[in-house]
C-alpha positions as CSV (number, residue, x, y, z in Angstrom):
1,M,43.8,5.2,-33.6
2,E,41.3,2.7,-32.2
3,R,39.8,0.3,-34.8
4,I,36.3,1.6,-34.1
5,W,37.2,5.0,-35.6
6,Y,38.1,3.4,-38.9
7,T,34.8,1.5,-38.8
8,L,32.8,4.7,-38.2
9,I,34.6,6.6,-41.0
10,K,34.1,3.8,-43.4
11,E,30.4,3.6,-42.5
12,A,29.9,7.4,-42.8
13,K,31.7,7.4,-46.2
14,K,29.2,4.8,-47.5
15,K,26.4,7.2,-46.9
16,I,27.9,10.3,-48.6
17,N,25.9,10.6,-51.9
18,A,24.6,14.1,-52.4
19,R,21.3,13.9,-54.4
20,E,18.4,16.1,-55.2
21,I,14.7,15.7,-55.6
22,P,13.9,18.8,-57.5
23,P,12.9,21.4,-56.8
24,F,13.0,21.4,-53.0
25,L,14.9,18.6,-51.4
26,E,18.7,17.8,-51.2
27,Y,20.0,14.9,-49.1
28,G,23.2,13.0,-48.4
29,N,25.5,16.1,-48.5
30,S,26.9,15.0,-45.1
31,S,26.8,11.8,-43.1
32,C,27.3,10.7,-39.5
33,A,28.2,7.4,-38.0
34,L,28.0,6.8,-34.3
35,V,28.6,3.9,-31.9
36,T,26.6,3.2,-28.8
37,D,27.6,1.8,-25.4
38,A,26.2,-1.6,-26.8
39,N,28.7,-1.3,-29.6
40,N,26.1,-0.9,-32.3
41,V,26.8,1.5,-35.2
42,Y,24.1,3.8,-36.5
43,T,24.4,6.1,-39.5
44,G,22.5,9.1,-40.8
45,I,22.5,11.6,-43.6
46,S,21.6,15.3,-43.9
47,I,18.3,16.4,-45.4
48,H,17.8,19.9,-46.6
49,T,14.3,21.1,-47.6
50,G,12.2,24.3,-47.7
51,S,10.2,22.9,-44.9
52,T,10.7,21.5,-41.4
53,L,11.8,18.1,-42.7
54,T,15.4,19.5,-42.7
55,T,17.8,17.7,-40.4
56,T,21.5,17.2,-39.9
57,A,23.3,13.9,-40.4
58,E,24.0,13.7,-36.7
59,K,20.3,14.0,-35.8
60,S,19.4,11.4,-38.5
61,A,21.9,8.9,-37.0
62,I,20.6,9.7,-33.5
63,I,17.0,9.1,-34.6
64,S,18.1,5.7,-36.1
65,M,19.7,4.9,-32.7
66,L,16.6,5.9,-30.8
67,N,14.4,3.8,-33.2
68,N,16.4,0.8,-32.0
69,G,15.9,1.5,-28.3
70,E,19.4,2.9,-27.5
71,K,20.3,6.3,-26.2
72,T,24.0,6.2,-25.0
73,I,26.5,7.4,-27.6
74,K,30.2,6.7,-27.1
75,K,31.8,8.1,-30.3
76,M,30.7,9.8,-33.6
77,V,32.2,11.1,-36.8
78,I,30.6,13.5,-39.2
79,L,31.7,13.9,-42.8
80,N,30.9,16.6,-45.4
81,E,30.4,15.8,-49.1
82,L,34.1,16.0,-49.7
83,E,34.6,13.2,-47.1
84,E,36.2,15.7,-44.7
85,L,35.7,15.3,-41.0
86,I,33.6,18.2,-39.6
87,R,32.4,19.3,-36.2
88,P,29.0,18.4,-34.9
89,S,26.4,21.1,-35.5
90,T,24.9,23.3,-32.8
91,D,21.6,21.5,-33.4
92,C,23.4,18.3,-32.6
93,F,24.4,19.6,-29.1
94,D,20.8,20.8,-28.5
95,Y,19.4,17.4,-29.6
96,L,21.8,15.4,-27.5
97,Q,20.8,17.5,-24.4
98,E,17.1,17.1,-25.1
99,I,17.4,13.3,-25.3
100,G,19.4,13.3,-22.1
101,A,22.7,12.2,-23.6
102,D,25.7,12.6,-21.4
103,I,27.7,14.8,-23.8
104,K,30.7,15.0,-21.6
105,D,31.6,11.4,-22.5
106,I,30.9,11.4,-26.2
107,E,34.1,11.5,-28.4
108,V,34.6,12.8,-32.0
109,I,37.5,13.0,-34.3
110,L,38.0,16.2,-36.2
111,D,41.2,15.7,-38.2
112,Y,42.5,12.8,-40.3
113,D,46.1,13.9,-39.9
114,N,45.8,14.2,-36.1
115,P,43.1,11.6,-35.2
116,V,43.0,12.4,-31.5
117,P,39.6,11.9,-30.0
118,T,38.0,15.1,-28.6
119,K,35.2,15.2,-26.1
120,I,32.1,16.9,-27.6
121,I,31.8,19.0,-24.4
122,D,35.4,20.4,-25.1
123,I,34.3,21.7,-28.5
124,L,31.5,23.8,-26.9
125,P,32.3,24.0,-23.2
126,D,30.0,27.0,-22.5
127,W,27.0,25.5,-24.2
128,W,23.7,26.8,-22.8
129,G,22.4,23.4,-21.8
130,T,25.3,22.3,-19.7
131,Y,24.0,23.9,-16.5
132,R,20.7,22.1,-16.7
133,N,22.3,18.7,-16.4
134,T,23.9,19.7,-13.1
135,K,20.6,20.6,-11.3
C-alpha cells in the first residue's frame, strides 16, 4: 500500500470524535481525509442536525479543499465512528459531479485487509451524472 494511504487513514482517525450539542446536533461520527493533485491533505467530519446544516464527512473535506483554492482530488478515505473504512455516500458522488471533479480518477480504499485502491466510478458505475460529463 502506498504511504499516502497510511497518511490519509491516520489523518481521518484524528478527526473521529463523536460529540453532541444537545438537543439537535451531532458531529464527528465519521471522518474523511483526501489528497489533492497538489499533494495537500484535507479532512472533514460529518455533521447531523435537524436542519439543512447536515453534511457528510466527504463534503466537509471537499469544502475545506475548495476553501483553499483546490478542486482536483486524487485519493480519499472515509471512516465511521468505529474507525472502519466505509464507502463514499451518494451525496458525495453528486457533490463531486457538481464541482466538476473528474470522478473516474479518484481512488478510495474500502478494506484494511485488502487495501487495493478502487476508483470511485467503479463503485457506482451507473451513476446518473456520468452522462453529463461526456456531453
